[in-house]
C-alpha positions in Angstrom: 43.6 -31.2 25.3 47.1 -30.9 27.4 48.6 -29.0 24.8 45.8 -26.7 23.7 45.5 -25.7 26.9 49.3 -25.4 27.8 49.0 -23.0 24.7 46.0 -20.5 26.1 48.7 -20.2 29.3 45.9 -21.9 31.4 46.5 -23.6 34.8 44.8 -27.0 35.4 43.4 -26.2 38.8 41.1 -23.2 37.5 37.8 -25.4 37.3 35.4 -24.9 35.5 36.1 -22.0 34.0 38.9 -23.3 32.2 36.0 -25.4 29.8 34.4 -21.9 29.3 37.5 -20.4 27.6 38.6 -23.2 26.0 35.3 -22.9 24.3 35.7 -19.6 23.8 38.8 -19.9 21.9 38.1 -22.6 20.2 35.1 -20.5 18.5 37.3 -17.7 17.9 39.5 -19.7 15.5 36.7 -21.2 13.9 37.2 -24.9 15.0 34.2 -26.7 15.6 34.0 -28.6 19.3 33.8 -32.4 19.8 32.6 -34.3 22.4 36.0 -36.2 22.8 37.3 -32.7 23.7 35.0 -31.5 26.4 35.0 -35.3 28.1 38.6 -35.0 28.2 38.1 -31.7 29.9 35.7 -33.0 32.3 37.4 -36.1 33.6 41.0 -34.7 33.7 40.8 -31.5 34.8 37.8 -29.7 35.9 38.2 -31.5 39.8 35.1 -31.7 41.9 33.6 -28.2 40.8 31.9 -29.7 37.9 29.6 -31.5 40.2 28.6 -28.2 41.2 25.0 -27.6 39.4 25.4 -23.8 40.2 28.7 -23.8 38.1 27.0 -25.7 35.6 24.1 -23.7 34.5 26.6 -20.8 35.1 28.4 -22.5 31.8 25.4 -22.8 29.8 23.8 -19.3 30.3 27.0 -18.3 29.0 26.5 -19.7 25.5 26.3 -17.3 23.2 28.1 -14.9 24.7 31.2 -16.3 25.8 31.2 -19.0 23.8 28.7 -20.5 20.2 25.6 -21.3 21.5 25.8 -23.6 18.8 27.8 -25.8 21.0 25.4 -26.2 23.3 24.2 -30.1 22.0 27.5 -31.4 22.5 28.6 -29.8 25.9 25.1 -31.4 27.2 25.6 -34.8 25.7 29.1 -34.6 26.8 28.1 -34.0 30.5 25.4 -36.6 30.2 27.8 -38.5 29.3 30.1 -38.2 31.9 28.5 -39.9 34.5 28.7 -37.4 37.0 25.2 -37.0 38.7 23.6 -34.2 37.7 19.8 -33.0 37.1 20.1 -33.1 33.1 16.7 -32.3 32.5 17.4 -28.7 34.5 20.2 -28.2 32.5 18.7 -29.0 29.5 15.7 -26.4 30.4 19.0 -24.1 31.3 20.5 -24.4 27.9 17.0 -23.9 25.9 16.4 -20.8 27.8 19.8 -20.1 26.7 18.8 -20.7 23.1 15.8 -18.4 23.6 17.8 -15.3 24.4 20.1 -15.9 22.0 17.0 -17.5 18.8 19.2 -20.6 18.6 16.1 -21.9 16.6 17.8 -24.7 15.2 20.3 -25.4 18.4 17.1 -25.8 20.2 15.7 -28.2 18.2 18.7 -30.2 17.7 19.1 -30.2 22.0 15.5 -31.6 21.9 15.6 -34.3 19.7 18.7 -35.3 21.8 16.6 -35.5 25.0 14.1 -37.8 23.0 16.8 -39.9 21.3 18.2 -40.7 24.6 15.1 -41.2 26.8 15.4 -38.1 28.8 11.9 -36.9 29.7 10.8 -33.0 28.4 8.2 -31.1 29.9 6.3 -28.5 28.4 9.1 -25.7 30.1 11.7 -26.9 27.6 8.9 -26.9 25.0 7.9 -23.4 25.9 11.6 -21.8 25.8 12.1 -23.7 22.2 8.8 -22.3 20.9 10.9 -19.0 22.3 13.3 -19.2 19.9 10.8 -19.7 17.0 8.8 -16.7 18.2 12.0 -14.8 18.0 13.1 -15.7 14.7 9.3 -16.0 13.6 9.9 -19.6 12.4 5.9 -20.5 12.4 6.2 -23.9 10.3 8.8 -25.4 13.2 6.4 -24.2 15.9 3.9 -25.6 14.9 6.1 -28.9 14.2 7.1 -28.3 18.1 3.1 -28.0 19.4 3.0 -31.4 16.9 5.8 -33.4 18.6 4.0 -32.1 22.2 1.3 -34.1 21.6 3.3 -37.1 20.2 5.0 -37.5 23.2 1.8 -36.3 25.5 3.9 -32.8 27.0 0.5 -30.6 28.6 0.4 -27.7 26.1 -1.1 -25.2 28.4 -2.5 -21.5 27.6 1.4 -20.1 27.5 2.6 -22.3 24.9 -0.8 -21.8 23.1 0.4 -18.0 23.3 3.8 -18.2 22.0 2.7 -20.4 19.1 0.1 -18.2 18.1 2.1 -15.0 18.8 4.8 -16.9 16.4 2.3 -17.0 13.9 0.9 -13.6 14.0 4.6 -12.2 13.5 5.5 -14.1 10.8 1.6 -13.0 9.3 -0.1 -16.2 9.3 -3.5 -14.9 10.2 -5.0 -18.2 9.2 -2.7 -20.5 11.4 -3.2 -18.4 14.0 -6.8 -18.8 14.3 -6.3 -22.6 13.6 -4.5 -22.6 16.8 -6.9 -20.9 18.8 -9.6 -22.9 18.2 -7.3 -26.1 18.9 -7.1 -24.2 22.0 -10.6 -24.1 22.5 -11.5 -27.5 21.2 -9.1 -29.2 24.1 -10.7 -27.0 26.5 -7.5 -24.6 27.3 -8.2 -21.8 28.6 -7.6 -18.4 26.2 -6.9 -14.9 27.6 -6.0 -11.2 26.9 -2.9 -12.6 25.3 -4.5 -15.2 23.4 -6.8 -12.7 21.4 -4.4 -10.3 21.0 -2.0 -12.4 19.1 -4.5 -13.3 16.9 -5.9 -10.0 16.2 -2.1 -9.1 15.5 -2.1 -11.8 13.0 -4.8 -9.7 11.2 -2.6 -6.5 10.7 -1.0 -7.7 7.6 -4.0 -8.4 5.8 -6.3 -6.0 7.2 -9.2 -8.4 8.4 -11.3 -6.0 10.0 -14.1 -8.2 10.1 -12.4 -11.0 12.0 -11.3 -8.5 14.3 -14.6 -7.1 15.5 -15.7 -11.1 15.4 -12.8 -11.7 17.9 -13.5 -8.4 20.3 -17.4 -9.9 20.6 -15.9 -13.0 21.5 -13.9 -11.5 23.9 -17.0 -9.9 25.3 -18.9 -13.4 25.2 -16.5 -15.2 26.8 -16.0 -12.9 29.3 -12.0 -12.1 28.4 -11.0 -8.8 29.8 -10.1 -6.6 26.5 -6.6 -4.7 27.4 -6.1 -1.1 25.9 -3.1 -3.0 23.8 -6.1 -5.2 22.5 -8.0 -2.5 21.1 -5.3 -0.6 19.9 -4.0 -3.8 17.8 -7.6 -3.7 16.5 -8.0 0.1 15.5 -4.6 -0.6 13.4 -5.9 -3.5 11.3 -9.1 -1.3 10.4 -6.6 0.9 9.1 -4.7 -1.3 7.4 -8.5 -2.6 6.1 -9.3 1.3 4.9 -12.2 1.0 7.5 -11.6 4.1 9.0 -15.1 4.3 10.2 -15.0 0.8 11.9 -11.5 2.2 13.6 -13.6 5.3 15.3 -16.4 3.1 16.4 -14.2 0.8 18.3 -12.2 4.3 19.6 -16.1 5.2 20.9 -16.4 1.7 22.2 -13.4 2.1 24.4 -14.5 5.1 26.0 -17.9 3.7 26.6 -16.3 0.6 28.3 -14.0 3.2 30.2 -11.1 1.1 28.3 -7.8 3.3 28.8 -6.9 5.0 25.8 -3.5 6.7 25.2 -1.0 8.0 21.9 -1.3 4.9 20.4 -4.8 4.5 20.4 -5.3 7.6 18.5 -2.5 7.4 16.0 -4.0 4.2 14.9 -7.2 6.2 14.6 -5.8 8.9 13.3 -4.0 7.0 10.7 -7.2 5.2 10.0 -8.6 8.7 9.1 -5.6 9.5 6.5 -5.8 6.2 4.7 -9.6 6.8 4.3 -8.9 10.9 3.2 -11.1 12.1 6.4 -9.1 14.7 6.9 -11.9 16.4 8.9 -12.3 13.4 11.2 -8.1 13.1 11.8 -8.0 16.6 12.9 -11.3 16.0 15.1 -8.7 13.6 16.5 -6.2 15.8 16.9 -8.2 18.3 18.9 -9.6 15.2 21.3 -5.9 14.3 22.1 -5.2 17.6 23.0 -9.1 18.0 25.2 -8.0 14.9 26.6 -4.1 15.8 27.5 -3.1 12.4 25.5 0.3 13.4 24.2 0.9 14.0 20.8 4.0 12.7 18.8 6.0 12.5 15.4 3.4 9.8 14.1 0.1 11.8 15.3 1.6 15.1 13.2 2.6 12.7 10.1 -0.7 10.9 9.8 -2.6 13.9 10.4 -0.6 15.8 7.5 -1.3 12.3 5.0 -4.7 13.2 6.1 -4.6 16.9 4.7 -3.6 15.6 1.3 -7.2 14.9 0.2 -8.6 18.3 2.3 -7.2 20.4 -1.0 -6.6 23.2 1.8 -2.7 23.9 2.0 -3.3 26.3 4.9 -4.3 23.1 7.1 -0.9 21.4 6.0 0.9 24.5 7.2 -0.9 24.8 10.4 0.0 21.7 11.8 3.8 22.0 10.8 3.5 25.4 12.8 1.7 23.4 15.9 4.7 20.5 15.4 7.0 23.5 16.2 5.6 24.9 18.7 4.7 21.8 21.2 8.5 20.9 20.3 7.4 18.1 18.3 10.6 16.4 15.7 9.8 16.9 12.2 11.5 13.9 11.1 11.8 12.6 7.5 8.2 11.0 7.3 7.3 14.1 8.5 8.6 16.1 5.8 7.6 13.3 3.1 4.2 13.6 4.7 3.7 17.1 3.9 5.2 17.3 0.6 2.9 14.8 -0.5 0.0 16.7 1.2 0.9 20.1 -0.5 1.4 17.8 -3.7 -2.2 16.3 -3.7 -3.2 19.8 -3.1 -1.8 21.6 -6.3 0.9 23.6 -4.4 4.0 22.8 -6.2 6.1 25.8 -4.6 5.5 24.9 -0.7 6.3 21.5 -1.5 9.7 22.9 -3.2 10.2 25.0 -0.8 9.8 22.4 2.3 11.5 19.9 0.5 14.7 22.6 0.0 14.4 23.6 4.0 15.4 19.6 4.7 19.2 20.3 3.9 18.6 23.3 6.6 17.5 21.5 9.2 19.5 18.5 8.5 16.9 16.1 8.2 18.0 13.3 5.6 16.2 13.0 2.3 15.2 9.2 1.3 13.7 7.8 -1.9 10.1 8.7 -0.4 11.1 12.4 -0.5 12.1 12.5 -3.8 8.5 10.5 -4.9 6.6 13.0 -3.1 8.6 16.0 -4.7 8.2 14.3 -8.4 4.8 13.3 -7.9 3.6 17.4 -6.8 5.5 17.9 -10.0 3.6 15.1 -11.6 -0.1 17.0 -10.4 1.3 20.4 -12.0 2.7 19.0 -15.3 6.4 20.3 -14.8 8.1 17.7 -16.5 11.9 19.6 -16.7 11.7 19.7 -12.7 11.0 16.5 -12.3 13.7 15.7 -14.4 16.2 18.0 -11.8 14.8 15.8 -9.2 15.9 12.5 -10.3 19.3 14.0 -11.2 19.5 15.5 -7.9 18.3 12.1 -6.0 21.1 11.0 -8.3 24.2 13.0 -7.4 23.1 12.5 -3.2 23.3 8.8 -4.1 19.7 8.1 -3.1 18.0 5.1 -4.6 15.6 6.1 -7.5 12.6 3.6 -7.9 9.6 2.6 -10.3 7.3 5.1 -8.3 9.4 8.5 -8.7 9.9 7.2 -12.4 6.2 6.3 -13.2 5.7 10.2 -11.6 7.8 11.7 -13.8 6.8 10.2 -17.0 2.9 11.2 -15.9 4.5 14.5 -15.8 6.0 14.2 -19.3 2.3 13.3 -19.8 0.6 15.9 -18.6 2.9 17.8 -20.7 2.7 16.3 -23.9 6.3 15.6 -23.8 6.1 12.1 -25.3 9.2 12.0 -26.3 10.9 13.0 -22.6 8.7 10.2 -21.5 10.3 7.4 -23.8 13.6 8.6 -22.8 12.9 7.8 -19.7 12.0 4.5 -20.1 15.7 4.0 -21.6 16.9 5.5 -18.9 14.9 2.9 -17.0 16.4 -0.2 -17.9 20.1 1.6 -17.6 19.1 1.4 -13.9 18.2 -2.0 -14.3 13.9 -0.9 -13.5 12.0 -2.7 -14.9 8.9 -0.4 -16.5 5.6 -1.9 -15.3 2.2 -1.4 -16.4 1.8 2.1 -14.7 4.8 3.4 -17.1 3.8 2.3 -20.4 0.3 3.6 -19.8 1.6 6.8 -19.0 4.1 7.0 -21.7 1.4 6.2 -24.5 -0.7 8.8 -22.4 2.2 11.2 -23.1 1.8 9.6 -26.9 -2.0 10.7 -27.0 -1.2 13.9 -25.9 0.9 14.9 -28.3 -0.9 13.4 -31.3 2.1 10.3 -31.5 -0.4 7.5 -32.5 2.6 5.7 -34.2 4.6 5.8 -30.8 2.0 5.0 -28.9 1.2 1.6 -30.7 4.8 0.7 -30.7 5.0 1.3 -27.0 1.7 -0.9 -26.7 3.9 -3.8 -28.7 6.5 -3.5 -26.2 4.2 -4.5 -23.4 3.3 -7.2 -25.1 6.9 -8.5 -25.8 7.3 -8.0 -21.8 4.3 -9.3 -21.3 3.0 -6.9 -19.3 -0.8 -6.4 -18.5 -2.8 -4.0 -20.8 -5.9 -2.8 -18.6 -8.3 -0.6 -19.5 -6.1 2.8 -18.9 -3.7 1.2 -21.3 -6.2 0.5 -24.0 -7.9 4.3 -23.3 -4.6 6.0 -23.9 -3.3 4.0 -27.1 -7.1 4.1 -28.3 -7.6 8.2 -27.6 -4.2 8.5 -29.8 -5.5 6.9 -32.9 -8.9 9.0 -32.1 -7.3 12.2 -32.6 -5.7 11.1 -35.9 -7.6 10.4 -38.9 -5.9 8.4 -40.4 -5.4 5.8 -37.5 -8.8 5.2 -37.3 -8.3 1.4 -38.5 -5.4 1.1 -35.4 -8.2 2.0 -33.2 -11.0 -0.8 -34.4 -8.0 -3.0 -34.4 -7.3 -2.1 -30.8 -11.3 -1.8 -29.2 -11.3 -5.5 -31.1 -8.4 -6.7 -29.2 -10.3 -5.0 -25.8 -13.4 -7.3 -26.7 -11.5 -10.4 -27.6 -9.9 -9.7 -23.7 -12.5 -8.9 -22.2 -11.6 -5.2 -21.1 -14.3 -3.0 -20.1 -14.8 0.0 -22.0 -14.6 2.9 -19.4 -16.3 6.0 -19.5 -13.0 8.3 -20.4 -12.7 5.7 -23.7 -16.1 6.0 -25.1 -15.9 9.5 -26.6 -12.0 8.1 -28.1 -14.1 5.1 -29.5 -17.2 7.6 -31.0 -14.4 9.4 -33.1 -12.5 6.3 -33.9 -16.1 4.4 -35.4 -16.4 8.0 -37.1 -13.2 8.1 -38.7 -14.5 4.6 -40.0 -17.5 4.3 -41.4 -19.3 8.0 -40.6 -22.0 8.9 -37.9 -24.1 5.9 -38.8 -21.1 4.0 -37.4 -20.6 6.5 -34.4 -24.8 6.2 -33.6 -24.7 2.7 -33.5 -21.7 1.9 -31.0 -23.9 4.6 -28.7 -26.7 2.6 -28.6 -25.0 -0.2 -28.0 -23.7 1.6 -25.1 -26.7 2.8 -23.9 -28.5 -0.9 -23.6 -25.5 -3.0 -22.6 -22.8 -0.8 -20.8 -22.6 -0.7 -17.3 -19.9 1.9 -17.0 -22.8 4.7 -17.7 -23.0 7.4 -20.9 -21.7 10.6 -19.7 -22.5 13.8 -21.7 -19.1 13.8 -23.1 -19.9 10.4 -24.9 -22.7 12.0 -26.3 -21.5 15.4 -27.2 -18.7 13.2 -29.2 -22.0 11.4 -31.3 -23.4 15.4 -31.7 -20.2 16.5 -33.3 -19.9 14.1 -35.7 -23.9 14.9 -36.5 -22.7 18.7 -36.6 -19.6 17.9 -38.7 -21.9 16.2 -41.7 -25.0 18.2 -40.9 -27.6 15.3 -40.1 -29.7 17.5 -37.3 -33.1 14.9 -37.6 -30.1 12.2 -36.4 -28.8 15.3 -33.8 -32.3 15.9 -32.6 -33.5 12.5 -32.4 -30.0 11.7 -29.8 -31.2 14.9 -27.9 -34.9 13.4 -27.5 -32.9 10.1 -26.8 -31.0 11.9 -23.9 -34.2 13.4 -22.2 -36.0 10.0 -21.6 -32.9 8.4 -20.7 -32.8 10.6 -18.1 -29.4 11.7 -19.1 -28.6 15.3 -18.2 -28.2 17.9 -21.4 -26.0 20.7 -21.5 -25.2 23.6 -23.3 -23.0 21.9 -25.5 -25.6 19.1 -26.7 -28.1 21.9 -27.6 -25.0 23.6 -29.3 -24.4 20.7 -31.1 -27.4 20.3 -32.6 -28.0 23.6 -33.3 -25.4 23.7 -35.4 -26.3 20.6 -37.5 -29.7 22.1 -38.2 -27.3 25.5 -39.4 -25.9 23.3 -42.2 -28.9 22.2 -43.0 -31.0 25.5 -43.6 -33.5 24.5 -40.4 -33.7 27.7 -38.9 -37.5 27.2 -37.5 -35.4 24.2 -35.5 -32.6 26.3 -34.6 -35.2 28.8 -32.8 -36.9 26.3 -31.3 -34.1 24.9 -29.3 -32.6 27.8 -28.4 -36.0 28.8 -26.3 -36.0 25.1 -25.2 -31.8 26.5 -23.5 -34.0 29.3 -22.4 -36.5 27.7 -20.7 -33.9 25.3 -19.4 -31.4 27.9 -17.8 -28.9 27.1 -19.9 -26.6 29.8 -21.7 -25.8 29.4 -24.8 -22.3 30.1 -26.1 -21.3 33.2 -28.8 -20.6 29.9 -31.2 -24.4 29.1 -30.8 -26.2 32.1 -31.1 -24.1 32.5 -34.4 -25.0 29.5 -35.6 -28.7 30.2 -35.1 -28.1 33.7 -37.0 -26.7 32.4 -40.0 -29.5 29.6 -40.0 -31.9 32.6 -40.0 -29.8 34.0 -42.6 -29.9 31.1 -44.9 -33.7 30.8 -44.6 -34.6 34.6 -45.1 -36.0 35.1 -41.5 -34.4 38.1 -41.1 -37.1 39.3 -38.3 -36.2 36.6 -36.5 -32.4 37.2 -36.3 -33.3 40.5 -36.0 -34.9 40.2 -33.0 -32.3 37.4 -32.0 -29.9 40.3 -32.1 -31.8 42.6 -30.0 -31.8 40.0 -27.6 -27.8 39.4 -27.4 -27.3 43.0 -26.9 -29.6 43.3 -24.1 -27.6 40.6 -22.8 -24.4 43.0 -23.2 -25.7 45.8 -21.8 
């Protein structure tokens, strides 16, 4: 030690600062400190100053700043074994407090273990500091272990101890453990306060367990525990996460009824809940209430309101909020632009979304992955796949990460444009970026093949999904079956997919019904299509819509099966399914092919009585049926009516 101290150029009479400097220099050199070195300094060089408790306390408090906190256990053991008359329990408490400040949970645990093994008494203050290190580092398992050690060593666990442990669990998102600690606390008759309940409520944030939060608030009222603004704010935030905007507003109203102070955080949480619930009117009302109540609005307030307006289909509201932000001198950050671009995209205002996107550079606002995803999604909604491709290229040029969400939106844009080859090209590009396409990606690409009438490509993608063990859901199969249904020669593949769905117990969606009808019609004609429809009417929980019925009606029309078509029309009435002009038109066209002019005229009269307007094709079908049946007077009367309508 003498040679080391000499190398530092220090004088031996510099007392406690000598050890401080030595510890610091060893830490810088990366060397570990041993007890022999510290003991040598204590006995040979530090003199009487080591007996001063305040000097020792100062040394321990500097751990983590001037020297490494992980050396605390060595220093404490050396002090304890030095034979000096010091209050080691007090010094250990100081050391644990230092560990808490620097989040040194492993060091704190070691100090406690050393104290217990040496027979030094531990108390709740020490454990609370050790628990504090767990809270900072979110080591909830260690916190529970420390609580167990306290019970084993008969150390009192008071309200503060439980609060620290519950807060640790809350920060780690361990809701179940937070509730276990609360009930254990109550079981041991330890008083719980607003901090306790606030921590348990915070533990519900990640999972959005709003029912538990409402029950906790009621429990607080029953137990006469004061509820603070922060507790209510956390509760409203949990409701937002849980998608319960109405409960969030109910809690806000309850706060106002109880005269609990509301603040910006309160309203922001409520506006966010409305945004997630797509309740734009309620969100804007809250913004108005903030202005009326003179509650400060910040960037978060407007960002949530902008998100809510995305479901309004009213782009002018989005523009008005942006103007209001500028007028109130509220900062427009990246999240603001992201929310506004997303909202414009949902409203179908692609040009406004892209214009706002382009102003970010001018206003020196950084673009991130979410920004590009929002712009690409706007292109997706408009079916502008070329612009979506351009945005992906621009993101690469700016070194902005491209993720799965952005590519999924671009693939969907290709689907809307029927650009199946471009969609497949994006899948290949994703692989080059080590992005793994998921079920959504493949489903969108298969949908592009459907629009492009490329059933073979759709089936190839479906096979690729199977090889990757990706889940194939109802949407995936709907796109693939629809692709087969559009191509008459692919009916066998369509039947195979439908059987796969049945084997996998994947429910047929309403969108798939009409495609399935086309497949069954191609496979076995109208009889098989009608059998499928009857099965749907008898067993389907999804419901049969007019599009599906229209698809079956089309098979009757094409083969002139007017009796079957008429029977289906009457069945729709008995099942209380809405009939439209297309359904009547299908039956009338079937009557035309079968030369059933009288039935065609009767059906036309029914349409008039039901206030259904026949299209030109339906009227022409009736005229042709009358022509074939030689009913020239009826044809002339109908033609006169048609002429009158055109006047």
